[in-house]
Each structure stands twice: as C-alpha cells, then as structure tokens.
N, C-alpha and C positions, 0 to 999 in steps of 0.2 A: 506191097510192102512185107517183109521178111525180118524175120528178128524178134527176139524175148524181150520184152521190159524188163529193163534191171531193177524194178521195184514190182512188188505186188500190185496186180490192176483189180480192183472192185467197182464191179457197175453198180450204179445205184439205181434203183425205177420205183415206179406207184402210178397210179390211176393219177387222172386229172384232181387237182385239190388234195391230194393224200397226204401234204405236207412236206413235200423232199427238199422245198427251200429251208424249212424250219430246221430239217435232219444237217444239212449240207452246211449251214451256217454254224451248226454244233462242232462239225469236224474240222472246218476253217478255222475255227477260234484255238482247236489243239494244234495247228499249224499243216494241218493234212491241205495237199495241193488237191481241189475240186475242180476238175473241165467240164464245162457244160455243153450241152449237145444243142440248146436253145442259143448261146451265145455261138458256138460254131455254124448254126443256120444261118445267123444274121452276117456272120463275117464273110462267109463264101460265098455270098450274092451281095457285098459290099459295092457301092460305086464302084467300076473298073475293073471289077473281077472278071474271070473267066464264067464263073457262073452266072450272075448277072446277065451277062452277054448272052449265054445259052436260053436263058427264062425269056429275054426278049425277042431273041430268034425262032423260040415255041410260040410264044403267045402275043407278039406284036408291041409296038413301042408305046401303046397306051396301056401298058401292065406298069410303066413308069408314074411316080410323082413328079411335080414341077421340079424338085431338087436334086431329080438324078436318080433317088433310091425306089426299090420297088414299093409300089403303092400296097402295103401290107393289106388294109382294110378290105379293098376293091378284090385282093387276090383272095384271101381270105373266103369271101363270099362267092367268089366263082369254083373255088376248090370243094367247098361245102355243096355247093348246087351241082357238081358234076365231077363222078367217080374219076373220068377218063383225064380231066385235067389235073385233078388229083393224083393219079399215078405219073402224069407225065412230070408233075412238078418234084414231086419226089424221086423219080429216076435222076434229075438234075443235081438236086440237093443231098440226098441221103447218102452216095458213095461219097461226096467231098466233106459231107460231117464225119463220117468215119476214119477219113484219112487224116483229118484234122485231130480227132481225137486220140487216133494211134499215134502220131507224132508227138502230142504232148506227153502222151504215156511213155515212149521209147526217151525220150529227153529228160525223165524226172530222175532227181537223185536221192531222194526220200526213201522211207524203207517201204510206203505205199504211196497210192493216189486214188482219188475216188474220180470217177467218170459219172455224171449225172445226165441220164439216159430215159427218157420220157416213153420212148417209146419202142423200148428195149425187147418185149415179148415178141412183137410184132415184126422184129427185125434180126431175131437171136442167132439164124443161121451166118449172119456178115457179122457177130462178135465174138465167135468162137475163141478169139484169143485174149479175153479177158477172164481172169483168175475165179473169181466169185462175183455171185448176184444177190446184191441186199436190196430186198423188198420192203417198201415203205406201204403198210398196210392199214387197209381201213373198211369198215362196212360199206356198202354201197349206200346206205340211207345215210350214213355221216358225210359220205362225200357229195350225195346229193344234194346236202343243206348246206356245207361249205361253198361248195362251185354257185350256188344260186345265191347267196350272201357276199361272195367274192366280186363276182362278175355282175351281181345286179341284174340276173336272167330268171325267166321263169322256168316251172319246171320241164316242160315238154322240150326246152333246147337244152337245157341241162342233162336231160336224158338221154336226148340224141348224141349231146358231145360223148359222154360216159359210154355210150353203143359203139362208137365209133373205134374206142380204143380197145384192147384186149381184155378179157375177162379178169377179175379177182383171180378167178383158178386159175389159167393160163400163166398169172404173174406168180402166184405162190408156187407154181410146178417148177418153177425154173431157179426159184431161190436158195440159195446156200444160208443165208440168214434174213431174218425178219425183224423190221422193229412195228411194232402195234403203234398207231398213231391214233388209235381213237377217243384217247383221253385225253388230260389236261397238255399242255405243250411243256410245262415243267419236266413231266416225265421222262421227255424223251434226253435231258441230261443223261440220266443214269445208264440210259439203254444208249446211249453213243460212247459213252467214257467205257463201259464194257466191251464194245464191239472195237475199239478203239486198241484196247490191250490185246486182244485175239489176233486181230491183225498184225499189231506189230510181232506177236511172237510167229505168227506165220511167216511174215517176211524175214 
C-alpha cells in the first residue's frame, strides 16, 4: 500500500508491563485516535477470516477452540515452546496487522494518531512509514516487578518473557520521544499533555 497518511503517525511502543495502556488512555482522553496492534492481531484471525484459515492450514484444526475461535492459551504454549511455530504464526499474523494499522492511519482525519505497537523494535524495517516513535521506558527491574504482579507469575517466567522482546537499549535507539514511566502513574498526565502539544505543532 502506498500513500502518506494525511495525519502525523506516531508509533508508541515499550516493553511488556512498561505501562503503554496507561499512556494510550491519556491520549485517548485528549481525543487522539489510538489504533492497537493487539486489537489488530485478534481481528485478523477472527472466525471466518482468511488469517484464521491460514493458521488452521498451517497447524491443523486442533488449534481451534469449540466456539471456532483460535485457542489462544494452547497456541501460546506451542509458540513459547517452539521458535519455528512462533515464526510461522508471526509470518501469518504480522503482515495482516501492519496492513490493518496502515489502513486506519490512512483513513484518519485528525491532526495526528497513535499506533500502539508492542513489537515495533523487532519489526522496525516494516514500519518505515511512521513519522515518529514514542517509547514508554522503565528500568528492567521495574518492568520485572510489574510483570510478576500483573500476571501473577514467578521471576524466571517473567525474565523469559522480557528476554523474548527487544532490549531496552534497542527500543531507546529508535525513539524520537521518550516517556519515563518508572514513577507514579499520575506523572504521566503532564508528560502526555506536553507531547500532545508537540505533536499538534508538528502536524
């Protein structure tokens, strides 16, 4: 797909449990459209979709739950255990997610929009069309503690989940803008308000 979005496109990313949702909620409260790669990933393999048909063709009908949806917990276990399975699944889902996000950015009539993309650093070559990158940053020790508390998991599993993602340094190397979310969540209000003004000016 060619063409430039009529609005400024800001890709928001950060490691697991960095607080991306807390930031996107604040932008949404200011009237900024947010399009989420996690939502896209569910939609592109919804029942009846070409994406789900391709997943079933690759892995067999046993990946479906009784209601016809993808059995996500079972698929997650397989992906976690086998890198080949993960790469195969990503090759089906990721291109569809990128197209979904780009179509929505192209359709926006607002001065700017946000695309929430957790795995941006891992796939940056495919997102050259975004205008800016906003990284939600926390030290790994904070990330680890929040992830264990949020998901009720032990430290070894939390560390493995973090290790599967790009490093903090890799994300920061891509950043045009950074929000430090290592403190109290209330500090985000001021950070978001400042960036909102900056993006409006850039747009």
